[in-house]
N, C-alpha and C positions, 0 to 999 in steps of 0.2 A: 652364624651359625654355619652348621656344616651341610655341601651339600652332598658329602659319602651318605649320609644318614634317607637321603632322598633320591640318591642315582640309579636307583633301580624303576623307579612311576617315570612316565611321558610326563608328566605337571607333577612341580615340586611343589612345594609354600617353604617359605624361609620362618624358622622357629631360632627363638632367644633363646629357649629352656630346654635343653636337651641331655637326656640321661645317657650313662653309657651304653654302648651297642652292646648286645651281647647275642644275638642271632644273626648272622651276617648268610643271605644268601646272594650266589653270583652265578648267571648265567645257566639256568635251569632249563633244562628241555625236561617234557614226558611227551612218549606216544602210547599209544593204547594201541598195537597195529597201526592199520592207518590213521587212524584218530590223532591228530596234534592236542595235546590237551594244555600243556606249558610249552610257551616257545619266548623264549633265552629271558626266563624271568628274574628277575632280581631284586633283593629289596636286602633291608637292612630295621630289625628289631630293636627297639630300644629298653633296654633294664628295667623292672621294678613298674612297666606303665600296663596298662590294658590297649590293647590293641583288635579292632574287629575287623574283618574279612567281610567286605561287603560284593553285592555283585549277584548276576543274572543264572541263574541254571544253566550248566555248564559252563561257567568262568575259569576253572578250574582251582576254586578254594580247599575244597575235602583234598584233590590231589596235591594240591601242595602240604599241606598238613600231613598229610600221608607218607611224605617224602623226610619235613622235618622229624617228624618221630620216629623213623627208619623203618615204617611200616612195609615201605618202596623204596625200589634204588630210582635215580634217577639215569636217562638216557647219557646228560651228559650233564657237565655244571658243580659247583661246589657247594657245601652248608656248613657251616661252624658257626659251633656255639661255645661262647667262651673260649676264641681261640682257637679250639681243637675241630678239625676235618672232623664229624660227626663218622666218617668212616672207619676212622682211628681209636672210635672208644669203642669199646665191649659190653654188649649186649649187658651186663651183671651193673656195670657201670653208669651204661647211659638210664637204666631203671633208676637210679638214684638221681639222674638232674631233670630226668622231662618226664610228665605222665599225660597220656594221650585219653581223651574220650570221644571214639568212634562215636558216629551218627546212629549206627546201628548195635543195639546190643543186646543178646541173647545169649545165657547158658544154659547146657541140656542138662548140666545137676542138681539137683536141688536144692539150693543153696536156701539158710537166715540169712537176714536183710544182716547182720551182724560181719556170719559170717562172710559175704562177700567183703562187706568192708574192710573187714582184717585182709583180704589179699593183697589191700594197698601195701600193707607190708614185709609182703613178700622180697623185694627186695635188700630187706634188710635181715628178715629173720631167717630167710632162707630155707622154712620150711620146718623150722626150731621152734619150738615153743614160744610165743610170744612173752615179751618181759614186761617191766610196768608201764616202762618210755610208750612198748605199739599201744599197751593198753590203754593209757592216758591220748593220746594221738587216734584212737579209734573212737572213744569218747567224744574230744572234741567235735571230731569230725559228724558225727553223730548229730549235735547241737546244732552245728550250725546248717545240718538239711531237719534236721525238727525230726528226727526218726527214728530217738528212744522208745514213743509209745508202741514201737512197729516192731522194734530191732531184733523178736524171738520169730515175728512171723518170717514164710516161706516166700521166695521173688514169684512165685506163680498166683501168690496168693493177692496180688497188689495190685494198683491201677496200675497205668503207664506212665501217671502224673509221679505215682509214689517208688514203682520202679529207678525212673531217671535220676532219682535225688539220690536214691541207692547205690547206683552207678559214679554219683559228681562226689557223694560222700568218700568210696573208695578212691576217686584220685585226687581228695583232700588230704585224705590218708597216708598217701604214698610219698605227701610232705616234700616233691620238688622244690626246687629253684624255678623250674619253668614247666608252664600249663597250658596244655594243649585243647581247645574243646571242639569239638565238630559239631554244632545247632543242639548245645547244652542243655536249651531253654523248651524242646520237643515235647508235648504232651502236657508241658506245666500251667497251669493257670494265672493270672496277673500277680495272683499275692508271692508263692514261690518263686514266679521270674524275677518280681524285683526285689525279694529276699536274695536269691541266690548273686544279681546281678553285683547289688550290693557287698556279699561277702567275697566276691573275685575282688570288688575295689579295694576292698579291707587289706585281703593279700597282698596286693601289688603295693597301692600307698602307704601299708604301715609294715610291711614284711617282706617289700623288695621282690616279692614275687612277679616272675615275666607270664604274664596270663595272653593267651593268641586265642581267638574265639573266631565263628563261623554265625554271626544272626543274622537271622531274615525280616527279622522285624527291626525296623528302620529307627523308629524312633527310642526300641532299648539301646540302639547302638550312638546314637545321637544324644541321649541322656548319660550313659556310661562309660562312655569311653574316652579315651583320653590320645591314642590316636584312632585312624580308620582307613584301612590300605581298600582300594575299589578296583575290583579286578574282569578284566574285558577281554575276552578273546585269549586267553591265557596267557595276559600279563598285568602287572599293575597299571594301571593306568592314571589313576591319582593314587596318592598317600600325605599324611598332612594330619594337624590336628583335629580335632572334630570341629573345631568353628571353622578351617579349611576348607574341610569335605563337606557340611550337611549344607549345600548350595542349592537351589534350583536348578543352576547347569547342569551343576556337575550331576545332579541326581539323573535327572531326565538321561545326559548322554551315558550314562549303567544302565540304567534300567528302561530308555526308551518310555517313559511316558511321564507326563508333567506332574508336575511337585509345588507345592505350596508351603513354606518355609514359615512357619509363623514362631513370634519370641513373644514371650510370656514368662516373666517373673525370672529371668535370667535365662530362660531353658527355651529350647529349640523343639517346635514339633512338626513334620511332616505331614502332611495333609495329600493326599492321590487319590482320591474316589471319584473326584468330577472328572 
């Protein structure tokens, strides 16, 4: 196995099957004033897999994704995507490589669902008329998120869950190799949460997309992740396969509550209500 893949975590786990590393983060620091959010954080994300970021509030998950997406700059450290320092990638090129859905999304422009999804093609069309390929990709994105029946509705006419699905479809329409999602299951019911995770798993395993997402539902993370990075105090404290991380002792250390992990038909279920 490769020690390098897990060198950023305080605890790493041996793996016999490792994908090519495509996102490399080295010694990242990020402060907001006197608040230290990320503290010498290092991690390498494998290609073509789903990696979930878990951890308590303030652990640094959203800040980490904002740095990888170039939405914010780190105070020090390096981030490489496919061996390229992201600081050396133009924003135009970056938008064809990496898509990022923030935790909170709202537009003051009155848009219809299909129009919003069409924004995902902007890195390719650059504001010109969409071609047949663009339209086909937009149609597929709508189908993935079950949005065709409401494609002509305005965003302000939708429920929170419908709007979230529309933004997710926009990200899928961007058709990048790297998909970063900050709490993408917000406002979604169980049906659509499962549907979206199955879609992301298909994108990763069948199409080679690298998906990194923040998940608060630990059972969703346990069911659909290939890898899990557990953050605490601005560092990646644990990183490994889902089977390595979904263990009572690790989860208690990260969330400071007791967990019972139940095995049923090959699945792990986390019980923490007692």
